C-alpha angles and dihedrals in degrees: 000000000000121000133182096222135025116194116193129192134177096232134027097262099037096094095047093049095044108035107354093124090053091051089050091047092051089052090050090053091054101259121138114238134189127192128208129187114200095207137026091236090241094153092056115124093231130046130006131264088256093053091045092051091055091047093050091051092051091048091050089055091051092050092048098230124163096235143349121208134188116208093197096223109164112274109242091019107074095154125181095233134133096264094052094040090054091051092055095038090052091050091051092049091047095050097030098203122186092212132035127199113203139165121281117265094248131043141143092252110072090212090063093051092046091046089057092052093047093048094046093052092044088052089059099040094047088073096055111105094202094056104092124213132161134210120195087349095304125116110249126227118235117261129173119188116235095241147348128222123202121225127210124251123160097329114073120217135177102268125229088214141350124222118223101233098167091121094052102036095102090052090052093052091049089054091046091052090052085075088067096153089070100052139066116305118159090208095053110101096190117114117282120254133184089267095050095055111116094243099046097099088047086058090053091052092046091052090050090050092046094055092040091056090054090064098034100259136103100253133018139174120211127224138182122220120192096205131057114273124208140202133199098215133032088220093065087073120100106219140176103238133204 
């Protein structure tokens, strides 16, 4: 299976909350997208790994992606070691994306920071012919995506670019709400978290509107790119005018 974009998150709802509208927009534009969750979120305060797996599958259907994988790395223990690197490298070589979307390099949750490091190293090692990985018993060919972009979670950074996701925002929020075990429910007796506070989804919408306003649209999602990016035409840019 070849896809255009592979988005990777540490936990089953990370992609939806951070860049779900961009994923949905890329699908709308005809690009093939795959999602991967590094862990099952089994250490999460609310829900179980079985509940979260069902929610992740429902969200993937809403977003319209080609496939969603879970690498079953231990939650709270996303180490950059040979076993974990080989899992991510093997996935990259199987799906052969040209672009990866990964967590930012710094965040309040250690899993997010470690996920960035793991994905970044796997991006590089996936292109080394002498690093051997297998899929379904067959030796895999090397493949290194052209670029990775970093999505925003708790920590805010100055973005390299912002994607206009106005046309896909409603799809994002439907996918986010599919992870219902994590959000406010007056009947849920599990302990409260930052995500389960009544105003958390309002915060997600406010952030989307804030970054949309910066480029003159209703909703936007910010990304960081570590290499220079180019355009062919000034008028390809989306700007906040006036």
